[in-house]
N, C-alpha and C positions, 0 to 999 in steps of 0.2 A: 106294514103288512108284506109278507113274502109273496113272491109269485112262483109260478110253476117251474121257472128256470133255476131256482135256488136249490142246488144240491140234489135235485131229482125228487124232492118231497114237497108236498104242499098240504097244509091243513087249512081248510076254509075258515074265514073269520068267524069267531064265535064258537069254534070247536076246539077241543083240547084232547090231547092224547091221554089215555088212562094208564097209570102206572100202578100195577098191583104190587103192594109194598109192605115189607116188614123190615124194621131197622136191623134185624139180626140175619138178614139174607143178602144174597148178591145183588138184590134190587137196589142196594145203596149205591152201587157203581153206576147203574142206569140213572138214578136220581142225580148223582153228582154230574154226570154228563149233561143231562137236561138242564140243570141249573147253570152250568158253565156256558151252554149254548143260548140260554135265555128262552128256551122253548116253553110253550104253553102246555101244561099238563095238569091232570087231576090225580091225586093220590087216592087209591082204593086200598084201605088197610086190610091186611090178611093176617089173621091170628094163627100162627103155626102151632101153638100149643093146643088150640081147639081143632086142629087139623082141617081148617077151612080150605087149605090148598088141595085137599083130597075130596072135597065135596063135589057132587055131580055138576053143580052149576059152574064151579071153577074148572073142572076137567073138560067141560064143553068148550071153554075158551082156550085152555092150555092142557092138552091131553097128558103131558108129562108130569103135571102137577107140581112144577117147580117155579120158584121165584128167581 
């Protein structure tokens, strides 16, 4: 388990980062980095063809609507 002194970030035990992800987006770079670091994360699939990245629920999280 990491502590608060590790690189300035701390994720409490049992919590994971959410990665909004589509394999045809730049989110693959973030996924690669998380895998290399061994970080805990949860993938939230985003269907670009269905324009889920432009849905109001997604825009509340990321106003630019990009992955």
